[in-house]
C-alpha positions in Angstrom: 15.7 16.9 -74.8 12.5 16.7 -76.4 13.5 18.9 -79.3 16.7 16.9 -80.0 14.5 13.8 -79.8 12.0 15.2 -82.3 14.8 16.2 -84.5 16.4 12.6 -84.4 13.1 11.4 -85.3 13.0 13.4 -88.6 10.4 16.0 -87.5 12.8 19.2 -87.4 10.6 20.5 -90.1 7.7 20.5 -88.0 9.1 22.1 -85.0 12.8 22.8 -84.1 15.2 25.1 -82.2 16.4 28.1 -84.0 20.1 28.4 -84.9 21.1 30.3 -81.9 19.6 27.7 -79.6 17.5 30.3 -77.5 14.0 29.9 -78.8 12.1 27.1 -80.7 9.5 27.5 -83.8 6.5 25.3 -84.7 6.8 25.4 -88.5 3.9 23.2 -89.2 1.1 23.4 -86.6 -1.0 20.9 -88.0 1.6 18.4 -88.1 2.8 19.4 -84.8 -0.7 18.6 -83.4 -1.0 15.4 -85.3 2.4 13.8 -84.9 4.2 15.4 -82.0 1.8 16.5 -79.2 0.4 12.9 -78.9 4.0 11.7 -77.9 4.9 14.5 -75.7 1.9 16.3 -74.2 -1.4 15.7 -72.7 -3.2 18.5 -74.8 -4.7 17.8 -78.2 -5.1 21.3 -79.5 -2.6 23.9 -80.5 -4.5 26.7 -78.5 -4.3 24.4 -75.3 -0.5 24.0 -75.9 0.1 27.7 -76.5 -1.8 28.4 -73.0 0.5 26.0 -71.2 3.5 27.8 -72.8 2.2 31.2 -71.5 1.5 29.6 -68.0 5.0 28.4 -67.8 6.3 31.9 -68.7 7.3 31.3 -72.3 6.9 34.4 -74.5 6.0 34.5 -78.2 8.2 36.5 -80.6 6.1 38.7 -83.1 8.6 39.9 -85.3 12.0 39.2 -87.0 13.8 36.0 -88.1 12.3 34.2 -85.0 8.6 35.4 -85.7 6.2 32.8 -84.1 8.9 31.3 -81.9 8.8 30.9 -78.2 11.4 31.4 -75.6 12.0 31.2 -72.0 15.3 32.5 -70.4 15.6 28.9 -68.8 14.9 26.9 -71.9 17.9 26.8 -73.9 19.4 24.1 -76.4 21.5 21.7 -74.6 20.9 23.2 -71.3 18.5 20.7 -70.0 19.3 21.1 -66.2 18.1 25.0 -66.5 14.6 23.9 -67.6 14.1 22.4 -63.9 13.7 25.9 -62.8 10.7 26.5 -65.1 7.5 26.6 -63.0 3.9 27.0 -63.9 2.5 30.4 -62.7 -0.7 30.8 -60.8 -3.6 31.8 -63.1 -4.5 35.3 -62.2 -5.7 36.6 -65.6 -7.8 39.6 -66.1 -9.1 38.6 -69.4 -7.2 41.5 -71.0 -4.2 40.7 -73.1 -1.6 43.4 -73.5 -0.3 44.4 -77.0 3.0 43.1 -78.0 5.7 45.2 -79.2 8.2 43.6 -81.5 10.6 46.4 -80.8 11.0 45.3 -77.1 11.7 41.7 -78.0 15.1 40.4 -77.8 17.3 39.8 -80.9 19.1 36.4 -80.2 21.1 36.8 -83.4 23.0 39.7 -81.7 23.9 37.1 -78.8 26.4 34.4 -79.2 24.8 31.0 -79.8 24.1 28.6 -76.9 26.7 26.0 -76.6 25.8 22.6 -75.5 27.1 21.6 -72.0 24.5 19.4 -70.3 
């Protein structure tokens, strides 16, 4: 699991899972671009990385303790096999981005933490 490897490499201050294991946060975008992305991704810019997350169905959290974090129902800490069901979506953009509503976002702290089983 990439995020666990990053943590082992001492870069958890740059990007890490949140305590509940249901989303991750890039804490230091500049360091993420310079030190993490070259090892794990083809992208070289944060905006390109974010676009790829969107194309793979990840959602960005805009409020609460996980503000700025990204989540996908099939991307959970320690559940590597679930990630095989994440697929890139076809681009069918209208050029219009719908406004986000933090009140409609999940509260992962109200759910039990993800337990590692993979």
